C-alpha positions in Angstrom: -14.8 5.7 -9.8 -17.1 7.3 -7.2 -17.8 10.9 -7.6 -14.9 12.8 -6.4 -15.6 14.7 -2.9 -13.4 17.6 -1.4 -12.9 19.4 1.6 -10.5 21.7 2.9 -7.8 20.6 4.7 -8.4 20.8 8.5 -5.8 23.4 9.8 -5.3 21.0 13.0 -4.7 17.3 12.7 -8.3 15.4 13.3 -8.5 14.0 16.8 -7.2 10.5 16.2 -6.2 8.7 18.9 -4.6 5.3 17.2 -3.7 4.7 13.9 -2.9 1.2 11.8 0.5 2.1 9.8 0.3 -1.6 7.3 4.0 -1.4 5.4 4.9 0.6 8.6 8.6 -0.9 9.0 9.2 0.4 5.1 11.3 3.2 4.1 8.3 5.7 4.1 6.1 4.0 6.3 8.7 4.5 8.9 8.5 7.8 8.9 5.2 8.1 9.2 5.1 5.9 12.3 7.3 8.7 13.9 5.6 12.1 12.6 1.7 10.1 14.0 3.7 9.3 17.4 5.5 12.9 17.6 2.1 14.1 17.7 0.4 12.1 20.2 -1.3 9.2 18.2 -0.9 5.9 19.1 0.8 3.5 16.3 -0.1 0.1 15.2 2.5 -0.4 12.8 2.0 -3.4 10.5 4.7 -5.5 8.0 5.9 -8.7 6.9 9.0 -7.9 6.5 9.4 -9.0 3.0 10.8 -5.6 2.2 10.6 -3.5 5.3 12.9 -3.9 8.3 12.6 -4.1 11.9 15.7 -1.4 12.1 13.7 1.0 10.8 11.0 0.8 13.8 13.9 -0.3 16.4 13.9 3.1 17.7 10.3 3.7 18.4 9.7 0.3 20.3 10.5 2.3 24.0 7.4 4.4 22.9 4.5 3.9 24.7 2.2 4.6 22.1 3.7 2.3 19.4 3.6 -1.3 18.8 4.9 -3.8 16.3 3.1 -6.4 14.5 4.6 -9.0 12.4 1.9 -9.6 9.7 0.8 -10.4 6.2 -2.4 -7.6 5.9 -3.1 -10.0 2.9 -3.7 -13.0 5.6 -7.6 -13.9 5.8 -7.6 -13.7 9.5 -5.5 -10.2 9.2 -8.9 -8.2 10.0 -9.9 -10.3 12.9 -5.7 -9.6 14.4 -6.2 -5.9 13.6 -9.1 -5.1 16.2 -7.7 -1.8 16.8 -10.2 0.4 17.2 -8.2 2.6 14.9 -9.3 6.5 13.9 -6.9 6.3 10.7 -5.6 3.5 8.5 -2.4 4.0 6.0 -1.9 1.4 3.9 1.6 1.3 2.1 2.0 -2.4 2.6 3.4 -4.0 -0.7 6.0 -4.5 -3.0 7.8 -0.7 -3.0 8.8 -1.1 -6.5 8.6 -2.4 -10.3 11.4 -4.6 -9.5 9.9 -6.0 -6.7 7.0 -6.7 -9.2 9.4 -8.9 -11.4 10.6 -11.2 -8.5 7.7 -11.5 -6.7 4.3 -10.9 -9.1 1.6 -13.2 -7.2 2.5 -11.1 -3.8 2.3 -8.0 -5.8 -1.5 -8.7 -6.8 -2.3 -10.3 -3.4 -1.0 -7.2 -1.8 -3.1 -5.2 -4.4 -6.2 -7.3 -3.9 -6.4 -9.3 -0.4 -4.2 -6.5 1.3 -6.4 -3.4 0.4 -9.7 -5.3 0.9 -8.6 -6.3 4.2 -7.2 -2.7 5.2 -10.2 -1.2 4.3 -12.3 -4.1 6.1 -10.7 -2.7 9.5 -11.3 0.7 8.5 -14.5 0.5 7.6 -15.3 -1.5 10.6 -14.0 1.5 12.6 -15.3 4.4 11.0 -11.6 5.7 10.6 -10.2 7.5 7.4 -8.3 5.2 5.0 -5.5 6.6 2.7 -4.0 4.1 0.0 -0.5 4.8 -1.1 -0.4 4.4 -4.8 2.0 5.7 -7.2 2.7 8.1 -10.3 3.7 4.8 -12.4 -0.6 4.3 -13.0 -0.2 7.4 -15.1 2.3 6.4 -17.4 5.6 8.1 -18.7 4.2 11.7 -19.9 5.4 13.0 -22.8 5.5 16.7 -21.9 4.4 18.7 -19.3 3.0 17.4 -16.2 -0.3 16.2 -16.5 -3.7 17.0 -14.8 -4.3 14.4 -12.3 -7.2 13.2 -13.6 -5.5 10.5 -15.8 -6.5 7.2 -17.0 -5.3 4.3 -15.4 -4.3 1.8 -18.3 -1.0 0.0 -17.8 -0.6 -2.4 -20.7 -0.4 -6.0 -18.4 1.8 -7.5 -20.2 5.6 -8.0 -19.0 6.2 -9.0 -15.5 7.4 -5.2 -14.9 3.3 -4.2 -15.6 2.5 -6.2 -13.0 3.0 -3.3 -10.6 1.4 -0.9 -12.9 -1.8 -2.9 -12.7 -2.0 -3.7 -8.9 -1.8 -0.2 -8.1 -4.5 0.7 -10.9 -6.3 -2.3 -9.2 -6.0 -1.4 -5.3 -7.1 2.7 -6.2 -10.3 0.9 -8.0 -10.9 -1.0 -5.0 -10.8 1.8 -2.9 -12.9 4.0 -4.8 -15.3 1.3 -4.8 -15.7 0.8 -1.1 -16.4 4.6 -0.9 -19.2 3.9 -3.2 -20.5 0.8 -1.8 -20.0 0.7 1.5 -19.3 4.9 2.5 -15.9 4.2 3.6 -14.0 7.3 4.1 -11.1 6.7 1.8 -8.2 8.4 -0.2 -5.5 8.2 -2.4 -1.8 9.6 -2.7 0.1 8.8 -5.6 3.4 8.7 -4.8 6.8 10.0 -6.6 10.3 9.5 -6.4 11.0 9.8 -2.7 14.4 9.9 -1.1 16.2 9.9 2.6 17.3 7.8 5.4 16.5 4.5 5.3 15.8 4.0 1.6 16.4 0.7 0.2 19.5 0.3 -1.4 18.2 -2.0 -3.9 15.5 0.5 -4.7 14.5 2.0 -8.2 16.5 5.0 -7.5 19.4 4.2 -5.2 20.9 6.8 -4.0 22.6 5.0 -1.0 24.4 2.5 -3.5 25.7 5.9 -5.0 26.4 7.2 -1.6 28.4 3.9 -0.8 30.4 4.0 -4.0 31.7 7.5 -4.1 32.5 7.6 0.1 34.7 4.2 -1.1 36.0 6.1 -3.9 35.2 3.7 -6.6 33.3 4.4 -9.6 29.2 5.4 -9.3 27.7 3.0 -11.2 24.1 4.2 -13.0 22.3 1.5 -13.9 20.2 3.2 -17.0 21.9 5.2 -19.2 21.0 8.6 -17.0 19.1 10.5 -19.1 15.8 9.7 -17.3 14.7 12.8 -15.5 13.2 12.4 -11.9 11.5 14.9 -9.7 12.4 14.0 -5.7 11.2 14.8 -2.7 12.8 14.5 0.2 11.2 11.4 2.6 10.2 14.0 5.6 8.2 16.5 2.8 6.6 13.1 1.3 5.5 12.5 4.9 3.7 16.0 5.8 1.9 15.9 2.3 0.6 12.3 3.2 -0.8 13.2 6.3 -2.3 16.6 5.1 -4.3 14.0 2.5 -5.3 12.0 5.3 -6.2 14.7 7.5 -8.7 15.8 4.7 -12.3 14.1 3.3 -10.7 14.0 0.1 -11.3 11.0 -2.5 -9.6 12.5 -5.5 -6.2 10.9 -6.1 -3.7 13.5 -4.7 0.1 13.8 -6.3 2.6 13.8 -4.0 6.6 14.3 -5.1 9.2 17.1 -6.0 9.2 19.7 -8.6 12.1 20.5 -11.1 13.3 17.9 -12.8 17.0 16.1 -12.3 18.2 13.1 -14.8 19.8 10.4 -13.0 23.1 11.5 -14.1 23.0 15.1 -12.3 21.7 13.2 -9.0 24.8 11.0 -9.5 27.1 14.1 -9.9 25.6 15.7 -6.7 26.4 13.1 -4.1 29.6 12.5 -5.8 30.2 16.4 -5.0 28.9 16.8 -2.0 30.7 13.5 -0.1 34.0 15.0 -1.6 35.0 12.1 -3.9 37.0 11.9 -6.9 35.0 8.5 -8.3 34.1 8.9 -12.0 31.0 7.6 -13.4 30.0 4.4 -15.8 26.6 3.9 -17.0 24.5 1.3 -18.5 21.7 1.4 -20.3 18.4 2.5 -20.1 15.7 -0.3 -18.8 12.9 -0.3 -21.3 10.0 -0.6 -18.8 11.0 2.2 -16.8 9.5 5.6 -17.5 12.0 8.4 -18.6 10.2 10.9 -16.9 8.2 11.2 -13.4 6.8 14.3 -12.7 3.7 14.8 -10.4 1.3 17.3 -10.5 1.3 19.4 -7.5 -1.4 22.1 -8.0 -4.0 20.1 -5.8 -1.7 19.7 -3.1 -0.4 23.1 -3.0 -3.9 24.7 -3.6 -6.0 22.4 -1.8 -3.5 21.0 1.2 -1.4 24.5 1.4 1.1 21.6 0.6 4.7 22.4 -0.9 7.9 20.7 -0.3 10.2 22.4 2.2 13.8 20.6 2.2 15.9 21.9 -0.7 18.0 19.4 -2.8 21.2 20.2 -0.9 19.8 19.8 2.5 18.1 16.9 1.5 21.2 15.1 0.1 23.5 15.9 3.0 20.8 14.5 5.4 20.8 11.6 3.0 24.5 11.4 2.7 25.1 11.8 6.3 22.6 8.9 7.6 24.5 6.6 5.1 27.7 7.2 5.6 27.1 7.1 9.4 26.1 3.8 8.8 30.2 3.0 7.8 33.0 2.1 10.5 35.2 4.0 8.4 33.3 6.8 7.4 34.9 10.2 6.5 31.7 12.2 6.6 30.1 11.7 9.8 26.3 11.8 10.4 24.1 13.9 13.1 22.0 12.6 15.4 19.3 14.8 13.5 20.5 13.2 10.3 20.1 9.8 11.8 16.7 10.4 13.3 15.5 11.1 9.6 16.8 14.5 9.0 13.6 15.8 9.6 12.5 19.1 12.1 12.5 18.6 15.6 9.8 16.4 16.7 7.0 19.1 18.2 7.5 20.6 14.5 7.5 17.8 12.6 3.8 17.5 12.3 2.1 21.2 12.2 
């Protein structure tokens, strides 16, 4: 890997005029598009809609600085199509979880190899800042307290669920190699369990499914035994952390995620309590490939970038429940306009 470089985060955002968000119609990508537009940055949102949805960004269509392009960044002609010029390239395209990789392993590896290379080409051509959205999965399952961020990336490539780990490790290595070989201004963020409005109902931590079941009064099903621990972080806080790293010149991978760990069983119970449901819990068995713990090391993000999550789990869960309850025609838990927009602060405060 290239020599680590670090510079302090600027007090204000750099003079970004236009950004490319690959995977911008996804869960986190759509929130990043919103925040960039809120601070006056034009956005080209690119997505092949394999896991994203036009509905996530439909409300941005009237914004004069927003453009949606249905495009697969793994296509050989993608760099030519994405003419820019861009000041910032955020690469979030590709499968969002190991489950996606079990269904589409070749596409996952293509996104890591061809997709990362193409978006790096676009960034390098324009002299733009490039930021790769990676995952805490590359660091494995910590047996004890959170490990430092200088963690080796050595997943065992046997079994379809490990494709995700291998793909993310390769994309990190390719990103660092571009910095060494071409002098491209790159960064890497490793994302952990993120939740909030627009998250996928079939994701690895399916809070929307829990909400739907709780509101319907049917048993709330936890796919595993509920003992796995998660460090949840609200999507608005994660988006802010991503943009703080993007605004720096740090090459070192930065963990962005929640703090205190919460078991999946407790997450389900919180959903039941906040919806006022009287539903019971039903448990399955833990998937052998799913890490029992996912805990980020937030020290680097906090000390250098001044980033810490601000949204409490109570507020985050209420906003998430309100968003999904508002999509039910018989919802007793009504949603607020703010929750429908993503539950974040007002646009003027969305990106300091």
